[in-house]
C-alpha positions in Angstrom: 36.1 20.0 -14.4 36.6 16.8 -16.7 40.1 17.4 -17.0 40.8 18.1 -13.4 38.9 14.7 -12.2 39.4 12.3 -15.2 37.3 9.0 -14.6 40.6 7.0 -14.3 41.9 8.5 -11.1 41.6 6.3 -8.1 38.8 7.1 -5.4 40.5 9.6 -3.0 39.9 9.8 0.6 39.9 13.6 0.5 40.3 16.2 -2.0 41.0 20.0 -1.3 39.1 22.7 -2.7 41.9 23.7 -5.0 41.6 20.4 -6.8 37.8 21.2 -7.6 38.7 24.7 -9.4 35.7 24.3 -11.3 33.4 24.3 -8.4 35.0 27.2 -6.6 31.6 29.1 -6.9 29.4 26.5 -5.1 31.9 25.3 -2.3 33.1 28.2 0.3 35.9 26.4 2.4 35.4 28.7 5.4 31.7 27.3 5.6 32.0 23.7 5.2 34.5 20.8 5.0 36.3 19.9 2.0 34.1 18.0 -0.4 34.5 14.3 -1.3 33.8 12.5 -4.6 30.5 10.7 -4.3 32.5 7.3 -4.3 34.7 8.4 -1.7 32.0 9.6 0.5 30.2 6.2 0.2 33.2 4.2 1.4 33.9 6.7 4.3 30.3 6.8 5.7 29.9 2.8 5.3 33.0 2.4 7.4 31.7 4.9 10.1 28.3 2.9 10.2 30.4 -0.3 10.2 32.3 0.8 13.5 28.8 1.5 15.6 27.4 -1.9 14.7 26.4 -3.6 17.9 28.0 -6.9 17.0 31.9 -7.2 17.2 33.3 -6.0 14.2 36.2 -8.1 14.1 34.3 -11.3 14.4 32.3 -10.5 11.0 33.5 -10.9 7.3 34.0 -7.7 5.4 31.0 -8.4 3.4 28.6 -9.4 6.3 29.9 -6.2 7.9 29.3 -4.1 4.8 25.7 -5.3 4.4 24.9 -4.7 8.1 26.2 -1.3 8.0 24.3 -0.8 4.4 21.0 -1.3 6.0 21.7 0.7 9.4 20.3 4.2 10.1 23.7 5.3 10.2 24.1 4.8 6.6 20.7 5.0 5.2 19.4 8.3 6.4 22.5 10.1 5.4 22.4 8.5 1.8 18.9 9.2 1.4 19.7 12.9 2.4 22.4 12.9 -0.6 19.9 11.3 -3.0 17.1 14.0 -2.2 19.7 16.6 -2.6 20.4 15.5 -5.9 17.0 15.1 -6.9 15.9 18.5 -5.6 18.9 20.1 -7.9 17.3 18.2 -11.2 13.9 19.6 -10.2 15.3 23.2 -9.9 17.4 22.9 -13.2 14.3 21.6 -15.1 12.7 24.9 -13.8 15.3 26.9 -15.0 15.6 25.5 -18.3 12.9 27.7 -19.5 15.3 30.7 -18.6 18.2 29.1 -20.9 20.0 26.9 -18.2 20.6 23.5 -19.5 20.1 20.0 -17.9 22.8 17.5 -17.4 23.7 15.2 -20.0 22.0 11.9 -19.7 24.8 9.4 -19.0 25.5 5.9 -17.3 28.4 7.5 -15.1 26.9 10.3 -13.4 28.5 9.1 -10.4 32.2 10.0 -11.2 30.8 13.6 -11.5 29.4 14.2 -8.3 30.6 15.6 -4.8 29.2 15.4 -1.3 29.9 18.0 1.2 29.4 18.5 4.8 28.7 21.5 6.4 29.6 22.2 10.2 26.8 22.5 12.8 28.0 26.1 13.9 30.8 24.8 16.2 33.4 24.0 13.7 32.8 20.3 13.9 31.0 18.0 11.5 27.2 17.6 12.4 26.6 14.5 14.5 23.6 13.6 12.1 25.6 10.6 10.7 26.0 8.1 13.5 22.5 8.6 14.9 21.1 5.1 15.9 17.7 5.7 17.8 14.6 6.0 15.5 13.3 8.9 17.6 16.7 10.8 16.4 16.0 9.8 12.8 12.3 10.7 12.7 12.8 14.0 14.6 15.7 15.3 12.9 15.6 18.9 12.4 15.9 20.5 9.1 19.2 22.2 10.2 20.7 18.6 10.9 19.4 17.3 7.4 20.9 20.2 5.6 24.6 19.5 7.0 24.7 17.0 4.2 24.3 17.9 0.5 25.7 16.6 -2.7 26.1 18.7 -6.2 26.2 17.9 -9.6 29.7 19.1 -11.3 30.0 21.3 -14.3 31.4 18.1 -16.4 27.8 16.9 -16.4 26.7 19.7 -18.4 29.2 19.4 -21.3 29.0 17.3 -24.0 30.5 16.7 -27.5 27.7 18.7 -29.1 28.3 21.9 -27.3 27.9 24.9 -29.3 30.1 28.1 -29.2 28.1 29.6 -26.1 28.7 26.8 -23.8 25.3 25.5 -23.7 25.2 21.7 -24.1 22.8 20.5 -26.9 21.4 17.1 -26.3 18.3 15.3 -27.0 17.9 13.8 -23.2 14.4 13.4 -22.0 13.1 13.7 -18.4 12.9 9.9 -18.3 16.6 9.7 -19.5 17.4 11.8 -16.5 15.4 9.7 -14.2 17.0 6.5 -15.5 20.7 8.3 -15.0 19.8 9.3 -11.4 18.5 5.8 -10.7 21.8 4.3 -11.8 23.4 6.8 -9.2 21.1 5.8 -6.4 21.6 2.0 -7.2 25.4 2.7 -6.3 24.8 4.9 -3.2 22.4 2.1 -1.7 24.6 -1.0 -2.8 27.7 0.5 -1.2 29.3 1.5 -4.3 28.6 -1.3 -6.5 27.4 -0.4 -10.2 24.6 -2.5 -11.7 26.0 -5.7 -13.4 24.1 -4.9 -16.5 25.8 -1.6 -16.9 29.2 -3.1 -16.2 28.8 -5.8 -18.9 27.4 -3.1 -21.3 30.9 -1.1 -21.0 32.6 -4.5 -21.2 31.0 -5.3 -24.4 31.2 -1.7 -25.8 33.3 -1.6 -29.2 33.8 0.9 -31.8 30.6 1.4 -34.4 30.9 -0.9 -37.4 30.4 0.6 -40.9 27.5 -1.4 -41.7 27.0 0.8 -44.8 30.1 -0.6 -46.3 29.8 -4.0 -45.1 26.2 -4.4 -46.6 26.8 -2.8 -49.8 27.0 -6.2 -51.6 23.4 -6.4 -50.8 22.4 -3.4 -52.6 20.6 -5.2 -55.4 18.7 -7.2 -52.9 17.4 -4.1 -51.1 16.5 -2.6 -54.4 14.4 -5.6 -55.3 12.7 -6.7 -52.1 13.3 -3.6 -50.0 14.5 -5.6 -46.9 17.3 -3.1 -45.6 16.6 0.3 -44.4 17.1 3.2 -46.3 19.2 5.2 -43.6 21.3 3.8 -41.1 22.8 5.8 -38.0 25.9 5.0 -35.7 25.1 4.8 -32.0 25.8 8.0 -29.9 28.5 7.7 -27.3 27.0 10.3 -25.1 24.3 8.1 -23.7 24.7 4.3 -24.8 21.8 2.0 -25.4 20.0 1.7 -21.9 20.1 -1.6 -20.2 17.0 -2.8 -18.0 18.6 -2.8 -14.6 17.4 -5.3 -11.9 17.5 -4.5 -8.2 17.7 -8.2 -6.9 21.1 -7.5 -5.7 19.9 -4.8 -3.6 17.3 -6.9 -2.3 19.7 -9.6 -1.6 21.8 -7.1 0.5 18.7 -6.4 2.6 18.1 -2.8 1.3 14.5 -1.9 2.5 11.8 -2.9 -0.1 10.4 0.5 -0.4 13.9 2.0 -1.7 14.3 -1.0 -4.0 11.0 -0.2 -5.5 12.0 3.5 -5.9 15.0 2.5 -7.7 13.3 0.0 -9.8 10.6 2.2 -10.9 13.4 5.0 -11.9 15.3 2.8 -14.1 12.3 0.9 -15.5 10.9 4.7 -16.9 13.7 4.1 -20.0 11.5 1.5 -21.4 8.8 3.8 -22.7 5.7 2.2 -23.5 6.7 -1.0 -22.1 7.4 0.4 -18.6 5.1 -0.5 -15.9 2.4 1.4 -14.2 4.7 2.7 -11.5 7.5 3.8 -13.4 8.3 7.4 -12.8 7.8 10.0 -15.3 8.6 13.3 -13.3 11.7 13.8 -11.3 9.4 15.7 -9.0 7.5 12.6 -7.9 11.1 11.1 -7.1 12.0 13.9 -4.8 8.5 13.7 -3.1 9.0 10.1 -2.4 12.2 10.7 -0.9 11.2 13.3 1.3 8.6 11.1 2.8 11.1 8.6 3.4 13.3 11.1 5.3 10.4 12.7 7.4 8.5 9.2 8.2 10.9 6.1 7.8 8.8 4.0 10.1 6.0 4.2 7.6 7.8 4.9 4.1 11.0 3.2 4.6 11.5 0.5 6.6 9.7 -2.9 5.8 7.1 -4.1 8.1 7.9 -6.7 10.6 5.7 -9.7 9.2 6.6 -11.8 12.0 5.4 -9.3 14.5 2.2 -8.8 12.6 1.4 -12.2 12.2 1.3 -12.3 16.0 -0.4 -9.2 16.9 -2.4 -8.8 13.8 -2.4 -5.6 11.2 -3.2 -2.5 13.2 -5.8 -0.4 11.3 -6.7 3.0 12.1 -10.3 4.1 13.4 -10.5 6.9 10.7 -12.7 7.1 7.6 -11.5 8.3 4.4 -13.3 9.2 1.4 -16.5 8.6 3.0 -17.8 12.0 4.3 -20.6 12.4 1.8 -21.9 9.2 2.5 -21.5 9.5 6.4 -23.3 13.1 6.0 -26.3 11.3 4.3 -26.7 8.8 6.9 -26.6 11.3 9.7 -29.3 13.5 7.9 -31.3 10.6 7.4 -31.2 9.6 10.9 -32.0 13.2 12.0 -35.2 12.9 10.0 -36.0 9.6 11.3 -35.9 10.5 14.9 -38.0 13.7 14.0 -41.0 11.4 13.4 -40.7 10.4 9.9 -40.3 6.8 9.0 -36.8 6.3 7.3 -34.2 3.5 6.8 -30.9 3.6 4.8 -29.3 0.8 2.7 -25.5 0.7 2.3 -24.6 -1.4 -0.9 -21.5 -2.1 -2.7 -18.6 -4.7 -3.5 -17.1 -6.6 -0.9 -14.4 -5.1 1.1 -15.0 -1.5 0.3 -15.8 -0.5 3.9 -19.4 -0.8 4.0 -19.4 -2.1 7.6 -16.8 0.1 8.8 -18.9 3.2 7.4 -22.0 1.8 9.4 -20.1 1.5 12.9 -18.7 5.1 12.2 -22.2 6.1 12.0 -23.0 4.4 15.1 -20.6 6.3 17.0 -22.5 9.2 16.3 -25.6 7.6 17.5 -24.3 6.8 20.7 -22.7 10.4 21.2 -26.2 11.8 20.4 -27.5 9.8 23.2 -29.4 6.8 20.9 -29.0 3.2 21.4 -27.3 1.3 18.6 -27.8 -2.3 17.9 -25.6 -4.5 15.4 -26.1 -7.9 14.1 -24.8 -10.0 11.1 -26.7 -12.4 9.0 -25.0 -15.8 8.1 -25.3 -17.8 5.1 -25.4 -20.9 6.9 -27.9 -19.7 9.6 -30.6 -18.7 7.0 -32.6 -21.8 8.4 -32.7 -20.2 11.8 -35.5 -17.3 12.0 -34.3 -13.8 13.7 -30.8 -15.0 14.2 -29.2 -11.5 13.6 -32.0 -9.5 15.3 -31.5 -11.9 18.5 -27.7 -11.5 18.0 -28.3 -7.9 18.1 -30.4 -7.7 21.0 -28.5 -10.4 23.0 -25.2 -8.1 22.6 -26.9 -5.1 24.0 -28.2 -6.9 26.9 -24.7 -8.6 27.7 -23.4 -4.8 27.4 -25.9 -3.7 30.3 -24.8 -6.6 32.3 -21.0 -5.6 32.2 -21.0 -2.9 34.6 -22.5 -2.3 37.9 -22.9 1.3 36.9 -25.8 0.3 34.5 -27.7 -1.3 37.4 -30.6 1.2 37.2 -30.8 0.6 33.6 -31.1 -3.1 33.9 -34.0 -2.6 36.7 -35.9 0.0 34.3 -35.7 -2.5 31.5 -36.8 -5.6 33.6 -39.6 -3.7 35.1 -41.0 -2.4 31.7 -40.6 -6.0 30.2 -42.5 -7.8 33.0 -45.3 -5.0 32.9 -45.8 -4.9 29.4 -45.3 -8.8 28.2 -45.9 -10.6 31.6 -45.4 -14.2 31.0 -44.7 -14.0 27.3 -41.2 -12.5 28.1 -40.2 -16.0 28.6 -40.1 -16.7 24.9 -37.7 -13.8 24.2 -35.4 -15.4 26.7 -35.1 -18.4 24.4 -33.5 -16.7 21.7 -32.0 -13.7 23.8 -30.1 -15.7 26.5 -28.5 -12.6 28.3 -32.0 -11.2 28.8 -32.4 -13.9 31.8 -29.6 -12.3 33.6 -31.7 -9.0 33.4 -35.1 -10.6 34.3 -33.8 -12.8 37.1 -34.0 -16.7 37.6 -37.8 -16.4 37.9 -38.5 -16.3 34.2 -36.4 -19.4 33.5 -39.1 -21.7 34.4 -40.3 -23.8 31.7 -43.9 -24.2 33.1 -44.6 -21.0 31.1 -43.8 -22.7 27.9 -47.1 -23.5 25.7 -46.9 -25.7 23.0 -50.3 -24.9 21.8 -49.6 -21.5 19.9 -50.6 -21.4 16.4 -48.0 -19.3 15.1 -44.9 -19.3 17.1 -42.8 -17.7 14.6 -45.4 -14.8 14.5 -45.5 -14.3 18.1 -41.5 -14.0 18.4 -41.9 -11.3 15.7 -44.6 -9.4 17.8 -42.3 -10.0 20.8 -39.0 -8.6 19.4 -41.0 -5.4 18.3 -42.3 -4.9 21.8 -38.7 -5.4 22.9 -37.6 -2.5 20.9 -40.5 -0.2 22.1 -39.4 -1.1 25.8 -35.8 -0.1 25.3 -36.7 3.2 23.5 -39.3 4.2 26.3 -37.2 3.0 28.9 -34.4 5.4 28.2 -36.2 8.1 26.0 -33.8 7.4 23.3 -34.1 6.3 19.8 -33.2 3.0 18.7 -31.1 2.2 15.7 -30.7 -1.4 14.5 -27.9 -2.1 11.9 -28.2 -5.6 10.0 -25.0 -6.6 8.1 -25.2 -9.0 5.1 -28.7 -8.5 4.5 -28.5 -10.7 1.3 -28.5 -13.7 3.7 -31.6 -12.6 5.9 -34.4 -15.2 6.4 -38.0 -14.3 5.5 -39.0 -13.9 9.3 -36.5 -11.2 9.9 -37.4 -9.1 6.9 -41.2 -9.3 8.4 -40.1 -8.3 11.8 -38.2 -5.2 10.4 -40.9 -4.5 8.1 -43.5 -4.3 11.2 -40.8 -2.4 13.2 -40.6 0.4 10.6 -44.5 0.4 10.0 -45.4 0.5 13.6 -42.7 3.2 14.1 -44.5 5.8 11.8 -48.1 4.8 12.9 -47.8 4.4 16.7 -49.3 7.0 18.9 -46.5 6.1 21.1 -43.9 7.6 18.4 -41.5 4.6 18.7 -38.2 6.1 17.6 -36.6 3.6 15.5 -34.1 3.5 12.6 -33.0 0.5 10.4 -29.4 0.6 8.5 
């Protein structure tokens, strides 16, 4: 294969099967189109993608046209399929290595020994997978469509100067060297045929090894006396030159999706050994799996998010809780015991941003679905001087919810009747901190003539009235009341005392108020 396709040959448009005599066992001309060298396939597919651009191609410069085509689905998705095919072959070769099969020799020019073939879709014509521009078609492409495009490594990659007699290549290539070599291939695929400048410079600067041993012989005495020079010197192997750090910034400059740039960067970074970043690949299987995700769900794993749109609409988060099943089950079990007659409450603690509030609201869904009442309030550091601020906010929110729908008219009437019979004129003081309660009770309770400045302890009176309000809610609907107060570290002493009274009275009252606190 190396003799049939020397590296100095110009890039062909199309080769016949006869010219690839070493790959006759891999390619059946009756089942698929004639293969392309990878470089020829890149140029051909890029030109096809350019003809499908929405803008008039003749008005664009060649550089702009290629950049737009490079980022289009017409090129990206087939190129991803080729990349996945190569990674998958290397994974399978690694599995077969145990059985005596050899892996490719790590080099920086694998791209010269890779062919791409297109299989017909059954009707004798090339698959229309290349050229799909709709996102639905890309995301819902069948496995049969994806299999119409494939790439293979030629046998020349499995030969080296250190071949022994049995034809098996002997080399010291590590898994990271194979990932690095394939990363360079991916760079060329997704750059539209360009090689990394660092590799080009390396080839330009390459000269024959210098006989350092002879040149430094005059320093033998110094070496013996001061032990400054190493005892043994090795010339560099020509199979795999010194690895160069490769930057993917040129790819970003061509607007290649950031996720793809990161994948290639993490592939070429793995060659740095202990100096590699935390995200550098150590297994070809991980490379293949990430490419698979990009193919299956490109909207999530391939394309960059539209930050302009997100800044207008906000980041859309899912409503599913992950990794909190154990904590959620504990809350539900504690709630079940509480509404069964025991006095229990739950504290959710942890660092900021780990999902404490989200967990509590997820638990609130369970409370509501089981027929309970869920009230939620939040303490504020700047409101510590205002007693009962979070409790008042929770009760006011529930009263506001009762006023939103005409279907809740009967519920409002029941609450108003119970409050009047239970609290009488004292209910006026609740309306001062729960404004929406005025709408439920009616205008008759907004008269200031009931106000009494002679109360010895107005704060304790409000504390008692809030506890009575919870009892009215629970008895009116024959449902347990759950109170969730967020950021309890900013709670005022009056609110803590009110919650304590609610918990104590819930357990000791003969009326068995059903109250649960989170």
